[in-house]
C-alpha positions as CSV (number, residue, x, y, z in Angstrom):
1,M,24.7,-16.3,-52.2
2,R,22.5,-16.1,-55.2
3,A,24.1,-19.2,-56.7
4,S,22.1,-22.3,-56.6
5,L,23.8,-25.6,-55.7
6,L,21.8,-27.2,-58.5
7,L,22.7,-26.1,-62.1
8,L,19.3,-27.5,-63.0
9,L,17.6,-24.5,-61.5
10,L,19.7,-21.8,-63.2
11,A,18.5,-21.5,-66.7
12,S,15.4,-19.6,-68.0
13,P,12.1,-20.8,-69.5
14,A,12.1,-22.6,-72.9
15,F,9.4,-24.1,-75.1
16,A,8.9,-27.8,-75.5
17,Q,9.8,-29.2,-78.8
18,D,8.1,-32.3,-80.4
19,S,11.5,-33.6,-81.7
20,L,12.9,-33.8,-78.1
21,P,12.3,-36.6,-75.7
22,K,9.6,-36.0,-73.2
23,L,11.7,-37.6,-70.4
24,E,15.5,-37.9,-69.9
25,V,17.0,-39.6,-66.9
26,G,20.7,-39.8,-65.9
27,A,23.4,-38.8,-63.5
28,S,25.8,-35.8,-63.6
29,L,28.6,-34.2,-61.7
30,L,28.6,-30.4,-61.0
31,A,31.6,-28.2,-60.3
32,L,30.6,-24.8,-59.0
33,S,32.5,-21.7,-57.7
34,T,30.6,-18.9,-56.1
35,P,30.9,-16.1,-53.6
36,D,29.4,-17.1,-50.2
37,Y,26.8,-14.4,-50.8
38,R,26.5,-11.3,-53.1
39,G,29.1,-8.9,-51.9
40,S,31.2,-11.4,-49.9
41,S,35.0,-11.6,-50.4
42,S,34.9,-15.3,-49.5
43,E,34.2,-17.9,-52.1
44,S,33.2,-21.6,-51.9
45,S,33.7,-24.3,-54.5
46,Y,31.6,-27.4,-54.8
47,L,31.9,-30.7,-56.6
48,L,28.6,-32.5,-56.3
49,P,26.9,-35.6,-57.9
50,I,23.4,-34.6,-58.9
51,P,20.6,-36.3,-60.7
52,Y,20.0,-35.5,-64.4
53,I,16.3,-35.2,-65.0
54,K,14.5,-33.5,-67.9
55,Y,10.7,-33.7,-68.3
56,R,8.9,-31.7,-71.0
57,G,5.2,-31.8,-70.2
58,D,2.5,-29.4,-71.1
59,R,2.1,-28.0,-67.6
60,L,5.3,-29.0,-65.8
61,R,8.8,-28.7,-67.2
62,V,12.1,-29.8,-65.7
63,D,14.4,-28.7,-68.6
64,D,17.4,-26.8,-67.3
65,G,14.9,-25.1,-65.0
66,A,12.0,-26.4,-62.9
67,Q,8.7,-24.6,-63.7
68,G,5.0,-24.9,-63.7
69,I,3.4,-23.4,-66.8
70,F,0.2,-21.4,-66.3
71,L,-0.2,-20.0,-69.8
72,K,1.8,-20.5,-73.0
73,T,1.3,-18.7,-76.3
74,D,3.7,-17.7,-79.1
75,D,4.5,-14.4,-77.4
76,L,3.6,-14.9,-73.8
77,L,4.7,-17.4,-71.2
78,I,3.5,-17.3,-67.6
79,T,5.2,-19.7,-65.2
80,L,5.9,-20.5,-61.5
81,S,9.6,-20.9,-61.0
82,G,12.1,-21.0,-58.2
83,N,15.7,-20.9,-57.1
84,I,17.7,-22.4,-54.2
85,S,20.6,-20.8,-52.4
86,P,23.0,-22.7,-50.0
87,P,23.5,-21.7,-46.3
88,V,26.4,-19.5,-45.3
89,D,28.4,-20.3,-42.1
90,D,29.1,-17.6,-39.4
91,D,32.9,-18.1,-39.7
92,I,33.5,-16.1,-42.9
93,P,35.4,-12.8,-42.2
94,E,32.6,-10.4,-42.9
95,R,30.1,-12.2,-40.7
96,E,32.3,-13.6,-37.9
97,G,30.2,-13.8,-34.7
98,M,26.9,-13.2,-36.5
99,D,24.1,-15.6,-37.1
100,K,24.7,-17.9,-40.1
101,L,22.6,-17.3,-43.3
102,E,20.3,-20.1,-43.8
103,A,19.5,-22.0,-47.0
104,I,16.9,-20.0,-49.0
105,V,14.3,-21.0,-51.5
106,E,12.8,-18.4,-53.8
107,I,9.6,-19.1,-55.6
108,G,7.1,-17.0,-57.5
109,P,5.5,-16.1,-60.9
110,S,7.4,-15.0,-64.0
111,F,5.9,-13.2,-67.0
112,N,7.9,-13.7,-70.1
113,I,7.1,-11.6,-73.2
114,R,8.6,-12.3,-76.6
115,L,9.9,-9.1,-78.2
116,Q,11.5,-10.3,-81.4
117,Q,11.5,-13.7,-83.2
118,M,14.6,-14.6,-85.3
119,Q,15.3,-17.6,-87.4
120,N,16.6,-19.9,-84.6
121,S,16.4,-17.6,-81.5
122,A,14.4,-14.8,-79.9
123,W,14.6,-11.8,-77.6
124,W,12.4,-11.9,-74.5
125,L,11.5,-9.6,-71.6
126,D,11.4,-11.7,-68.4
127,L,9.7,-10.3,-65.3
128,P,10.1,-12.8,-62.4
129,L,8.9,-11.9,-58.9
130,R,10.1,-14.3,-56.2
131,F,9.3,-14.7,-52.5
132,A,12.2,-15.8,-50.3
133,I,11.8,-18.3,-47.5
134,T,14.4,-19.7,-45.2
135,L,14.7,-23.5,-45.1
136,D,16.6,-24.4,-42.0
137,G,14.7,-24.7,-38.7
138,Q,11.5,-22.6,-38.7
139,L,10.3,-21.5,-42.2
140,E,10.5,-17.7,-42.4
141,Q,9.4,-15.4,-45.2
142,I,12.2,-12.8,-45.7
143,G,11.0,-10.6,-48.4
144,Q,10.8,-10.4,-52.2
145,V,13.2,-10.1,-55.2
146,F,12.3,-8.7,-58.6
147,H,14.7,-9.3,-61.5
148,P,13.4,-7.8,-64.8
149,R,15.8,-8.8,-67.6
150,L,16.3,-8.8,-71.3
151,S,17.0,-12.3,-72.5
152,W,18.3,-13.8,-75.8
153,R,17.4,-17.5,-76.1
154,Q,18.3,-20.1,-78.6
155,P,16.3,-23.3,-77.8
156,A,17.4,-26.7,-78.8
157,K,15.1,-28.0,-81.5
158,R,16.8,-31.4,-81.7
159,I,18.6,-33.5,-79.2
160,D,22.0,-32.6,-80.5
161,N,21.5,-28.8,-80.8
162,W,23.2,-26.2,-78.5
163,K,20.8,-24.6,-76.1
164,L,22.0,-21.0,-75.4
165,N,20.8,-18.2,-73.2
166,F,22.1,-14.7,-72.4
167,N,20.3,-12.3,-70.1
168,I,21.0,-9.0,-68.4
169,G,19.0,-6.8,-66.0
170,P,18.7,-5.0,-62.7
171,L,17.8,-6.6,-59.3
172,Y,15.4,-5.1,-56.8
173,A,14.7,-6.4,-53.3
174,S,12.4,-5.5,-50.5
175,E,13.8,-3.9,-47.3
176,K,13.2,-7.1,-45.3
177,Y,15.2,-9.1,-47.8
178,H,18.2,-6.6,-47.7
179,E,18.0,-6.5,-44.0
180,Y,18.4,-10.3,-43.8
181,F,21.7,-10.3,-45.7
182,Y,23.2,-6.8,-45.1
183,S,22.0,-5.2,-41.9
184,V,24.2,-5.2,-38.8
185,N,22.5,-5.0,-35.4
186,A,24.1,-3.0,-32.6
187,E,25.0,-6.2,-30.7
188,D,26.9,-7.5,-33.8
189,A,28.7,-4.2,-34.4
190,T,32.5,-4.2,-33.9
191,G,35.4,-1.7,-34.6
192,F,35.6,-2.8,-38.2
193,R,31.9,-3.6,-38.7
194,P,29.6,-0.7,-37.7
195,A,25.9,-1.0,-37.2
196,Y,24.0,-0.7,-40.4
197,N,20.3,-0.6,-41.4
198,A,19.6,-1.8,-45.0
199,D,16.9,-0.2,-47.1
200,G,14.9,-1.8,-49.9
201,G,15.3,-0.9,-53.6
202,F,18.0,-1.3,-56.2
203,S,20.2,-4.3,-55.5
204,G,22.6,-4.2,-58.4
205,L,23.0,-5.6,-61.9
206,R,23.3,-9.2,-63.1
207,S,24.3,-10.7,-66.4
208,E,24.5,-14.4,-67.2
209,F,25.3,-16.7,-70.1
210,S,24.3,-20.4,-70.0
211,Y,24.7,-23.3,-72.4
212,S,24.0,-27.0,-72.7
213,K,24.2,-29.7,-75.4
214,R,23.8,-33.5,-75.8
215,F,26.7,-35.5,-77.4
216,G,25.0,-38.9,-77.8
217,R,24.5,-40.1,-74.2
218,L,26.8,-37.4,-72.8
219,W,25.3,-34.1,-71.7
220,L,27.3,-30.9,-71.1
221,G,26.0,-27.8,-69.4
222,G,27.3,-24.7,-67.7
223,F,27.0,-21.0,-67.0
224,V,29.0,-17.8,-66.3
225,R,27.5,-15.0,-64.2
226,Y,28.6,-11.4,-63.5
227,D,27.1,-9.7,-60.4
228,S,27.6,-6.0,-59.6
229,L,26.4,-4.1,-56.5
230,E,27.7,-0.8,-57.6
231,N,25.3,2.1,-56.8
232,S,23.0,-0.3,-55.1
233,E,21.1,0.5,-51.9
234,I,23.3,-2.0,-49.9
235,E,26.6,-0.9,-51.4
236,D,27.7,0.8,-48.2
237,S,26.9,-2.2,-45.9
238,P,30.0,-3.3,-44.0
239,L,29.0,-6.8,-45.1
240,V,29.7,-5.9,-48.7
241,E,33.5,-6.4,-49.3
242,E,33.3,-6.8,-53.1
243,E,31.2,-4.6,-55.3
244,S,31.4,-7.1,-58.3
245,A,32.1,-10.7,-58.7
246,W,32.2,-13.5,-61.3
247,M,30.9,-17.0,-60.7
248,G,30.5,-20.1,-62.9
249,G,29.7,-23.7,-63.0
250,I,30.0,-26.7,-65.3
251,A,28.3,-30.1,-65.3
252,L,28.8,-33.3,-67.2
253,G,26.1,-35.9,-67.3
254,W,25.4,-39.4,-68.7
255,V,21.8,-40.1,-69.9
256,F,20.9,-43.7,-69.4
257,H,17.1,-43.5,-70.2
258,E,14.9,-41.5,-72.4
259,R,11.5,-41.7,-74.0
């Protein structure tokens, strides 16, 4: 469930570079495979045409991640960033007969602290706190997610450089957030799905590697993510069938305008 349908929202913050175009516009095709939600044994695959847009402004960036920049120094970056998760139908095995999970948007501040600068890359401590809101029907705030992580980032200084990112860190979520995904009410309980009340707290471990590069007018980007719910507060939920999972996506784009 934590996978976004748009690869453009998956990567982490990066600094603007004078040698890169301020605006790139094109079209791309995204192939994505992901569990229906964290802990689900069901997977969904998508093949989607999506716009390719990069904008590298002083206060707004859409560059493998949409973000508003509040403060930027050599060693500190404070942004507003977000993530989108697709809806989950009620016909998957674990949630059969239960209400479907609606599309979710998560948005909030992120404090990014540079720990070590190297020749072409750097280690960062990222501290994003996001507030989750359902998008279908009536908007509803369903709690918060905190994902502190250690990140290694190699930005692209020129248009033909590889842009690489690796990060790893724990996930924490509020009780309301965990309840939305993992609680089972008495009326939804069955012989194989007992009632369950989810608590807030540790939500597992996540690690991700992402990459992107321009080859002339052609753009390539992708990611691989590993998610683990082992020893988490919601590990014992009857809605958790898989304690760990891999997911990934790849996109190809064609840039037809830049300036």
